[in-house]
Structure formats: C-alpha cells, structure tokens
N, CA, C and O of each residue as an XYZ file, in Angstrom:
564
protein
N     -22.853    -45.789    -50.448
C     -22.823    -45.149    -49.178
C     -22.417    -43.702    -49.344
O     -21.456    -43.395    -50.050
N     -23.127    -42.838    -48.710
C     -22.841    -41.423    -48.803
C     -21.500    -41.109    -48.134
O     -21.189    -41.641    -47.068
N     -20.723    -40.254    -48.762
C     -19.463    -39.846    -48.175
C     -18.306    -40.793    -48.372
O     -17.192    -40.496    -47.939
N     -18.529    -41.912    -49.005
C     -17.451    -42.866    -49.265
C     -17.062    -42.812    -50.722
O     -17.916    -42.782    -51.607
N     -15.773    -42.800    -50.961
C     -15.275    -42.729    -52.335
C     -15.247    -44.112    -52.937
O     -14.828    -45.065    -52.281
N     -15.688    -44.239    -54.181
C     -15.612    -45.529    -54.898
C     -14.245    -45.627    -55.539
O     -13.763    -44.690    -56.176
N     -13.634    -46.781    -55.357
C     -12.325    -47.032    -55.918
C     -12.453    -47.978    -57.116
O     -13.277    -48.893    -57.106
N     -11.646    -47.756    -58.130
C     -11.601    -48.735    -59.206
C     -10.793    -49.919    -58.677
O     -10.118    -49.816    -57.653
N     -10.871    -51.020    -59.373
C     -10.139    -52.226    -58.965
C      -8.639    -51.918    -58.893
O      -7.966    -52.350    -57.957
N      -8.118    -51.181    -59.863
C      -6.686    -50.848    -59.865
C      -6.329    -49.986    -58.673
O      -5.303    -50.211    -58.032
N      -7.184    -48.974    -58.359
C      -6.900    -48.113    -57.206
C      -6.935    -48.918    -55.911
O      -6.065    -48.767    -55.054
N      -7.941    -49.771    -55.777
C      -8.107    -50.573    -54.546
C      -6.874    -51.419    -54.287
O      -6.300    -51.372    -53.199
N      -6.464    -52.198    -55.291
C      -5.315    -53.061    -55.097
C      -4.001    -52.279    -55.198
O      -2.996    -52.685    -54.615
N      -4.001    -51.181    -55.920
C      -2.811    -50.369    -56.030
C      -2.435    -49.723    -54.726
O      -1.268    -49.399    -54.509
N      -3.404    -49.526    -53.847
C      -3.119    -48.930    -52.541
C      -2.404    -49.867    -51.613
O      -1.887    -49.444    -50.579
N      -2.364    -51.135    -51.960
C      -1.760    -52.154    -51.099
C      -0.329    -51.757    -50.696
O       0.001    -51.742    -49.511
N       0.510    -51.438    -51.683
C       1.896    -51.094    -51.352
C       2.008    -49.882    -50.449
O       2.801    -49.875    -49.507
N       1.206    -48.844    -50.736
C       1.245    -47.662    -49.901
C       0.875    -47.978    -48.466
O       1.523    -47.495    -47.538
N      -0.132    -48.762    -48.279
C      -0.569    -49.131    -46.922
C       0.496    -49.990    -46.243
O       0.854    -49.752    -45.089
N       0.983    -50.958    -46.946
C       1.939    -51.896    -46.341
C       3.204    -51.185    -45.908
O       3.708    -51.467    -44.821
N       3.726    -50.297    -46.687
C       4.994    -49.661    -46.381
C       4.852    -48.411    -45.524
O       5.784    -48.036    -44.812
N       3.684    -47.762    -45.589
C       3.515    -46.545    -44.812
C       3.181    -46.841    -43.366
O       3.815    -46.294    -42.464
N       2.198    -47.695    -43.124
C       1.717    -47.886    -41.776
C       2.400    -49.074    -41.082
O       2.505    -49.085    -39.856
N       2.849    -50.043    -41.821
C       3.440    -51.241    -41.240
C       4.799    -51.502    -41.825
O       5.046    -51.242    -43.003
N       5.696    -52.026    -40.986
C       6.998    -52.365    -41.532
C       6.855    -53.576    -42.430
O       5.897    -54.340    -42.311
N       7.826    -53.754    -43.345
C       7.794    -54.908    -44.228
C       7.834    -56.201    -43.412
O       7.157    -57.176    -43.739
N       8.624    -56.192    -42.366
C       8.705    -57.400    -41.540
C       7.362    -57.732    -40.918
O       6.954    -58.894    -40.900
N       6.662    -56.709    -40.402
C       5.361    -56.963    -39.775
C       4.376    -57.557    -40.788
O       3.683    -58.530    -40.491
N       4.321    -56.968    -41.979
C       3.381    -57.473    -42.982
C       3.780    -58.873    -43.443
O       2.923    -59.736    -43.636
N       5.076    -59.094    -43.618
C       5.541    -60.389    -44.050
C       5.345    -61.480    -43.011
O       5.326    -62.663    -43.351
N       5.199    -61.094    -41.746
C       4.972    -62.075    -40.683
C       3.506    -62.412    -40.531
O       3.161    -63.360    -39.825
N       2.633    -61.654    -41.181
C       1.208    -61.899    -41.100
C       0.755    -62.835    -42.208
O       1.369    -62.897    -43.273
N      -0.328    -63.565    -41.948
C      -0.882    -64.354    -43.045
C      -1.801    -63.451    -43.881
O      -2.086    -62.317    -43.495
N      -2.247    -63.954    -45.000
C      -3.018    -63.165    -45.968
C      -4.314    -62.631    -45.350
O      -4.712    -61.498    -45.621
N      -4.962    -63.438    -44.531
C      -6.216    -63.011    -43.890
C      -5.983    -61.799    -42.994
O      -6.762    -60.846    -43.011
N      -4.908    -61.842    -42.212
C      -4.583    -60.718    -41.343
C      -4.246    -59.472    -42.150
O      -4.645    -58.374    -41.763
N      -3.538    -59.603    -43.241
C      -3.204    -58.446    -44.081
C      -4.472    -57.862    -44.697
O      -4.643    -56.642    -44.708
N      -5.352    -58.699    -45.204
C      -6.598    -58.219    -45.774
C      -7.439    -57.476    -44.736
O      -8.040    -56.443    -45.031
N      -7.473    -58.014    -43.524
C      -8.212    -57.359    -42.442
C      -7.623    -55.969    -42.165
O      -8.360    -54.995    -42.012
N      -6.288    -55.888    -42.101
C      -5.638    -54.583    -41.865
C      -5.978    -53.587    -42.995
O      -6.206    -52.403    -42.745
N      -6.008    -54.091    -44.236
C      -6.338    -53.212    -45.362
C      -7.774    -52.685    -45.239
O      -8.036    -51.505    -45.474
N      -8.683    -53.568    -44.873
C     -10.082    -53.163    -44.700
C     -10.208    -52.095    -43.608
O     -10.898    -51.090    -43.782
N      -9.538    -52.331    -42.495
C      -9.582    -51.353    -41.390
C      -8.943    -50.036    -41.826
O      -9.461    -48.962    -41.520
N      -7.842    -50.116    -42.525
C      -7.177    -48.900    -43.001
C      -8.080    -48.077    -43.915
O      -8.115    -46.849    -43.828
N      -8.803    -48.763    -44.786
C      -9.692    -48.081    -45.711
C     -11.064    -47.761    -45.091
O     -11.991    -47.340    -45.784
N     -11.166    -47.969    -43.779
C     -12.370    -47.668    -43.042
C     -13.605    -48.406    -43.539
O     -14.716    -47.876    -43.512
N     -13.395    -49.626    -43.990
C     -14.525    -50.454    -44.389
C     -15.100    -51.044    -43.095
O     -14.356    -51.463    -42.208
N     -16.408    -51.069    -43.007
C     -17.035    -51.674    -41.838
C     -16.821    -53.174    -41.881
O     -17.181    -53.836    -42.854
N     -16.237    -53.702    -40.829
C     -15.932    -55.115    -40.754
C     -16.664    -55.716    -39.539
O     -16.939    -55.036    -38.551
N     -16.962    -56.999    -39.654
C     -17.547    -57.747    -38.530
C     -16.669    -58.976    -38.363
O     -16.414    -59.704    -39.322
N     -16.218    -59.197    -37.157
C     -15.384    -60.372    -36.888
C     -13.953    -59.932    -36.565
O     -13.705    -58.793    -36.169
N     -13.035    -60.863    -36.746
C     -11.638    -60.562    -36.434
C     -10.721    -61.393    -37.357
O     -11.161    -62.386    -37.936
N      -9.476    -60.992    -37.486
C      -8.580    -61.685    -38.441
C      -8.169    -63.072    -38.005
O      -7.669    -63.841    -38.826
N      -8.357    -63.420    -36.752
C      -7.954    -64.771    -36.286
C      -9.006    -65.806    -36.635
O      -8.658    -66.934    -36.982
N     -10.281    -65.457    -36.553
C     -11.336    -66.434    -36.769
C     -12.065    -66.255    -38.101
O     -12.585    -67.220    -38.662
N     -12.100    -65.046    -38.594
C     -12.795    -64.744    -39.820
C     -13.562    -63.431    -39.681
O     -13.906    -63.003    -38.579
N     -13.816    -62.810    -40.822
C     -14.507    -61.529    -40.800
C     -15.268    -61.329    -42.125
O     -15.094    -62.071    -43.091
N     -16.088    -60.327    -42.119
C     -16.847    -59.963    -43.321
C     -16.791    -58.478    -43.521
O     -16.688    -57.719    -42.557
N     -16.858    -58.046    -44.777
C     -16.900    -56.638    -45.104
C     -17.685    -56.451    -46.405
O     -17.796    -57.369    -47.217
N     -18.220    -55.259    -46.583
C     -18.923    -54.953    -47.821
C     -17.905    -54.371    -48.801
O     -17.322    -53.315    -48.553
N     -17.701    -55.070    -49.910
C     -16.686    -54.657    -50.889
C     -17.196    -53.426    -51.623
O     -18.290    -53.449    -52.186
N     -16.406    -52.340    -51.622
C     -16.802    -51.120    -52.322
C     -16.793    -51.238    -53.844
O     -17.419    -50.438    -54.539
N     -16.086    -52.231    -54.350
C     -16.019    -52.421    -55.806
C     -17.209    -53.189    -56.341
O     -17.773    -52.824    -57.372
N     -17.596    -54.249    -55.650
C     -18.643    -55.146    -56.122
C     -19.972    -54.917    -55.442
O     -21.003    -55.401    -55.909
N     -19.960    -54.181    -54.338
C     -21.168    -53.973    -53.511
C     -21.746    -55.318    -53.064
O     -22.961    -55.513    -53.019
N     -20.828    -56.244    -52.731
C     -21.235    -57.539    -52.248
C     -20.562    -57.789    -50.921
O     -19.460    -57.301    -50.670
N     -21.237    -58.563    -50.056
C     -20.667    -58.934    -48.800
C     -19.581    -59.984    -49.033
O     -19.835    -61.030    -49.630
N     -18.391    -59.698    -48.563
C     -17.279    -60.623    -48.701
C     -17.010    -61.255    -47.324
O     -16.825    -60.542    -46.337
N     -16.990    -62.559    -47.267
C     -16.737    -63.292    -46.043
C     -15.374    -63.983    -46.178
O     -15.143    -64.765    -47.100
N     -14.495    -63.675    -45.249
C     -13.133    -64.228    -45.262
C     -12.992    -65.115    -44.046
O     -13.083    -64.646    -42.911
N     -12.767    -66.412    -44.285
C     -12.590    -67.376    -43.185
C     -11.409    -68.288    -43.549
O     -10.982    -68.376    -44.700
N     -10.927    -68.931    -42.548
C      -9.814    -69.846    -42.747
C     -10.286    -71.222    -43.262
O      -9.569    -71.879    -44.017
N     -11.472    -71.645    -42.858
C     -12.000    -72.912    -43.303
C     -13.473    -72.727    -43.715
O     -14.242    -72.064    -43.019
N     -13.843    -73.315    -44.838
C     -15.176    -73.160    -45.412
C     -16.264    -73.579    -44.416
O     -17.352    -73.005    -44.428
N     -15.999    -74.540    -43.579
C     -17.048    -75.022    -42.659
C     -17.392    -73.993    -41.599
O     -18.343    -74.187    -40.841
N     -16.625    -72.878    -41.529
C     -16.914    -71.799    -40.579
C     -18.045    -70.902    -41.052
O     -18.466    -70.012    -40.313
N     -18.553    -71.111    -42.274
C     -19.533    -70.194    -42.845
C     -20.871    -70.903    -43.024
O     -20.943    -72.032    -43.509
N     -21.907    -70.214    -42.623
C     -23.279    -70.672    -42.871
C     -23.997    -69.508    -43.499
O     -24.006    -68.411    -42.939
N     -24.602    -69.720    -44.652
C     -25.270    -68.618    -45.344
C     -26.765    -68.834    -45.303
O     -27.275    -69.899    -45.650
N     -27.457    -67.787    -44.867
C     -28.915    -67.795    -44.877
C     -29.368    -66.589    -45.708
O     -29.042    -65.442    -45.400
N     -30.106    -66.873    -46.739
C     -30.567    -65.785    -47.619
C     -31.799    -65.094    -47.074
O     -32.158    -64.015    -47.545
N     -32.443    -65.680    -46.109
C     -33.572    -65.021    -45.450
C     -33.526    -65.444    -43.974
O     -32.578    -66.092    -43.532
N     -34.535    -65.077    -43.247
C     -34.519    -65.359    -41.802
C     -35.261    -66.625    -41.454
O     -35.679    -66.792    -40.308
N     -35.440    -67.535    -42.415
C     -36.263    -68.733    -42.163
C     -35.754    -69.604    -41.037
O     -36.563    -70.142    -40.280
N     -34.451    -69.769    -40.891
C     -33.906    -70.577    -39.814
C     -34.166    -69.921    -38.473
O     -34.528    -70.596    -37.509
N     -33.984    -68.604    -38.404
C     -34.245    -67.875    -37.150
C     -35.710    -67.920    -36.807
O     -36.070    -68.051    -35.637
N     -36.571    -67.813    -37.816
C     -38.021    -67.844    -37.559
C     -38.430    -69.227    -37.023
O     -39.221    -69.322    -36.084
N     -37.892    -70.284    -37.621
C     -38.207    -71.641    -37.163
C     -37.716    -71.856    -35.733
O     -38.437    -72.426    -34.914
N     -36.516    -71.413    -35.429
C     -35.970    -71.573    -34.075
C     -36.808    -70.791    -33.053
O     -37.041    -71.265    -31.941
N     -37.259    -69.586    -33.442
C     -38.091    -68.783    -32.535
C     -39.446    -69.446    -32.344
O     -39.980    -69.428    -31.235
N     -40.006    -70.021    -33.374
C     -41.294    -70.731    -33.276
C     -41.191    -71.864    -32.246
O     -42.066    -72.015    -31.394
N     -40.111    -72.662    -32.332
C     -39.912    -73.762    -31.388
C     -39.718    -73.213    -29.970
O     -40.287    -73.737    -29.012
N     -38.929    -72.180    -29.850
C     -38.627    -71.619    -28.510
C     -39.878    -71.077    -27.822
O     -40.091    -71.341    -26.639
N     -40.710    -70.321    -28.548
C     -41.901    -69.751    -27.892
C     -42.929    -70.842    -27.613
O     -43.644    -70.761    -26.614
N     -43.021    -71.838    -28.451
C     -43.925    -72.962    -28.167
C     -43.492    -73.708    -26.912
O     -44.328    -74.130    -26.115
N     -42.179    -73.868    -26.739
C     -41.665    -74.502    -25.522
C     -41.958    -73.654    -24.293
O     -41.989    -74.184    -23.182
N     -42.174    -72.347    -24.460
C     -42.485    -71.453    -23.359
C     -44.001    -71.296    -23.182
O     -44.450    -70.490    -22.367
N     -44.785    -72.060    -23.941
C     -46.219    -72.046    -23.763
C     -46.959    -71.003    -24.614
O     -48.036    -70.554    -24.221
N     -46.427    -70.625    -25.722
C     -47.059    -69.621    -26.580
C     -48.403    -70.117    -27.113
O     -48.619    -71.308    -27.336
N     -49.283    -69.153    -27.304
C     -50.586    -69.421    -27.899
C     -50.734    -68.533    -29.117
O     -50.287    -67.386    -29.111
N     -51.365    -69.060    -30.172
C     -51.517    -68.338    -31.418
C     -53.009    -68.203    -31.751
O     -53.784    -69.144    -31.583
N     -53.387    -67.024    -32.220
C     -54.769    -66.760    -32.633
C     -54.683    -66.030    -33.963
O     -53.898    -65.095    -34.121
N     -55.506    -66.469    -34.926
C     -55.601    -65.791    -36.215
C     -56.763    -64.827    -36.177
O     -57.872    -65.180    -35.775
N     -56.495    -63.602    -36.602
C     -57.535    -62.583    -36.694
C     -57.456    -62.032    -38.116
O     -56.620    -61.181    -38.419
N     -58.337    -62.530    -38.980
C     -58.251    -62.146    -40.386
C     -56.971    -62.676    -40.983
O     -56.686    -63.871    -40.905
N     -56.193    -61.781    -41.583
C     -54.913    -62.234    -42.149
C     -53.733    -61.877    -41.259
O     -52.602    -61.760    -41.731
N     -54.001    -61.704    -39.959
C     -52.964    -61.425    -38.977
C     -52.982    -62.507    -37.924
O     -54.042    -62.951    -37.484
N     -51.779    -62.933    -37.521
C     -51.649    -63.941    -36.458
C     -51.087    -63.242    -35.230
O     -50.144    -62.457    -35.321
N     -51.682    -63.540    -34.079
C     -51.229    -62.962    -32.806
C     -50.616    -64.075    -31.971
O     -51.220    -65.131    -31.783
N     -49.435    -63.834    -31.481
C     -48.744    -64.791    -30.614
C     -48.664    -64.177    -29.220
O     -48.218    -63.042    -29.055
N     -49.106    -64.949    -28.212
C     -49.026    -64.496    -26.830
C     -48.158    -65.470    -26.058
O     -48.412    -66.675    -26.061
N     -47.134    -64.952    -25.396
C     -46.211    -65.790    -24.613
C     -45.734    -64.970    -23.410
O     -45.254    -63.844    -23.544
N     -45.885    -65.577    -22.240
C     -45.436    -64.928    -20.979
C     -45.955    -63.497    -20.843
O     -45.238    -62.614    -20.373
N     -47.185    -63.277    -21.249
C     -47.821    -61.963    -21.104
C     -47.477    -60.956    -22.196
O     -47.988    -59.836    -22.182
N     -46.627    -61.334    -23.134
C     -46.278    -60.466    -24.234
C     -47.079    -60.863    -25.483
O     -47.348    -62.043    -25.706
N     -47.449    -59.880    -26.279
C     -48.185    -60.129    -27.530
C     -47.421    -59.556    -28.688
O     -46.844    -58.472    -28.612
N     -47.432    -60.323    -29.782
C     -46.801    -59.859    -31.010
C     -47.652    -60.276    -32.199
O     -48.305    -61.319    -32.176
N     -47.638    -59.462    -33.220
C     -48.422    -59.702    -34.422
C     -47.507    -60.013    -35.589
O     -46.360    -59.568    -35.630
N     -48.026    -60.786    -36.547
C     -47.272    -61.052    -37.767
C     -48.189    -61.529    -38.870
O     -49.354    -61.847    -38.628
N     -47.673    -61.578    -40.061
C     -48.425    -62.026    -41.232
C     -48.563    -63.534    -41.261
O     -49.390    -64.068    -42.000
N     -47.757    -64.231    -40.460
C     -47.810    -65.702    -40.377
C     -47.510    -66.089    -38.921
O     -47.088    -65.261    -38.114
N     -47.739    -67.359    -38.616
C     -47.449    -67.853    -37.261
C     -45.940    -67.706    -36.985
O     -45.540    -67.340    -35.880
N     -45.127    -67.989    -37.978
C     -43.677    -67.887    -37.791
C     -43.239    -66.471    -37.496
O     -42.427    -66.230    -36.603
N     -43.788    -65.529    -38.261
C     -43.423    -64.109    -38.063
C     -43.888    -63.625    -36.686
O     -43.149    -62.931    -35.987
N     -45.114    -63.993    -36.301
C     -45.603    -63.608    -34.978
C     -44.741    -64.222    -33.869
O     -44.419    -63.563    -32.880
N     -44.379    -65.481    -34.049
C     -43.515    -66.159    -33.047
C     -42.150    -65.456    -32.969
O     -41.611    -65.244    -31.883
N     -41.612    -65.105    -34.125
C     -40.302    -64.446    -34.159
C     -40.354    -63.082    -33.462
O     -39.453    -62.732    -32.700
N     -41.398    -62.333    -33.725
C     -41.531    -61.028    -33.057
C     -41.770    -61.182    -31.564
O     -41.241    -60.395    -30.779
N     -42.550    -62.171    -31.151
C     -42.785    -62.432    -29.746
C     -41.466    -62.822    -29.048
O     -41.146    -62.338    -27.962
N     -40.722    -63.709    -29.710
C     -39.423    -64.110    -29.176
C     -38.510    -62.898    -29.007
O     -37.850    -62.756    -27.978
N     -38.471    -62.031    -30.008
C     -37.621    -60.827    -29.928
C     -38.048    -59.931    -28.768
O     -37.200    -59.426    -28.032
N     -39.356    -59.731    -28.599
C     -39.837    -58.893    -27.472
C     -39.463    -59.488    -26.141
O     -39.029    -58.781    -25.231
N     -39.636    -60.809    -26.025
C     -39.326    -61.508    -24.795
C     -37.816    -61.473    -24.521
O     -37.392    -61.225    -23.392
N     -37.037    -61.715    -25.523
C     -35.590    -61.724    -25.361
C     -35.050    -60.336    -24.988
O     -34.174    -60.208    -24.133
N     -35.586    -59.308    -25.641
C     -35.104    -57.944    -25.375
C     -35.607    -57.377    -24.036
O     -35.087    -56.378    -23.541
N     -36.637    -58.040    -23.455
C     -37.171    -57.548    -22.185
C     -36.507    -58.258    -20.983
O     -36.807    -57.919    -19.838
N     -35.636    -59.210    -21.220
C     -34.974    -59.927    -20.139
C     -33.446    -59.924    -20.334
O     -32.941    -59.755    -21.444
N     -32.759    -60.109    -19.254
C     -31.304    -60.173    -19.350
C     -30.791    -61.585    -19.571
O     -29.632    -61.781    -19.937
N     -31.650    -62.565    -19.349
C     -31.225    -63.953    -19.484
C     -31.251    -64.387    -20.956
O     -31.998    -63.844    -21.771
N     -30.439    -65.348    -21.257
C     -30.421    -65.911    -22.599
C     -31.505    -66.955    -22.698
O     -31.583    -67.860    -21.867
N     -32.330    -66.839    -23.695
C     -33.461    -67.775    -23.855
C     -33.019    -69.008    -24.585
O     -33.823    -69.910    -24.817
C-alpha cells in the first residue's frame, strides 16, 4: 500500500509496550481480553479493520500481506475463496423472481423484472442481474 510503512516483526510487536503505556493505562489494558487489545493495536497503527472487538474482526497484516481474521469461536468464520456461493444464491433468487436466460454466442443474458445483465455464464449473468436489481431497490431481496 502506498504511503504505509512496512514494519519488521520485531518493530510490529515491539510497539506493543509503547502503545499500551502511552495511550491506555495499564489497568485498562489489563482489563481487556487479548482480542480487544489486538483490535486497539490495529486501530492505533491505522490498519483497516472490518468488524469489532466484541464479535470478531479482520485486518490485512502488513508483515505477511495476508488477511487475518480474529474471532472468539472458530464456528464464527466461513471462508470462500471465490464468489461461487454468492453466485449460486443469486441464481436461485433471480429464478424465484422469474428470470429468463438467453445465450448469445459465448455470452449469457439474464432478464429479470425488466433488468438485463450479461455474463460469461448463467451464474455470472444471474449474479449481475441480482446486483442490478438489489441496487435499484431499497428493499432486501
């Protein structure tokens, strides 16, 4: 990422004491659980985080360049390496809404509720149609 300094492992973890004692009292840090402390460290280092320390969060580790997911229980995490689950769910949703599919060469066109979307497969066309439909309405589909 442009403008972000890369830290060595020693620097990253070495900053722990400085953060803990500078910004938070020892009592405050000691009253937090490890997940809450890690969340505070991520926020202090301006790492982009998604989620919250009570339920779980994720951040991109500057050392490993990998997404780190921190949760209290393993069953809180579902990993999808691609969008296949979302594509399948969209396909079912648009079919339930009366979608029609037409193949034109190597392109598939999905028409649902007056909206048209194209894709390289029926699933991709359905997913794009679902996105157009969802983004054009305020209701949850």
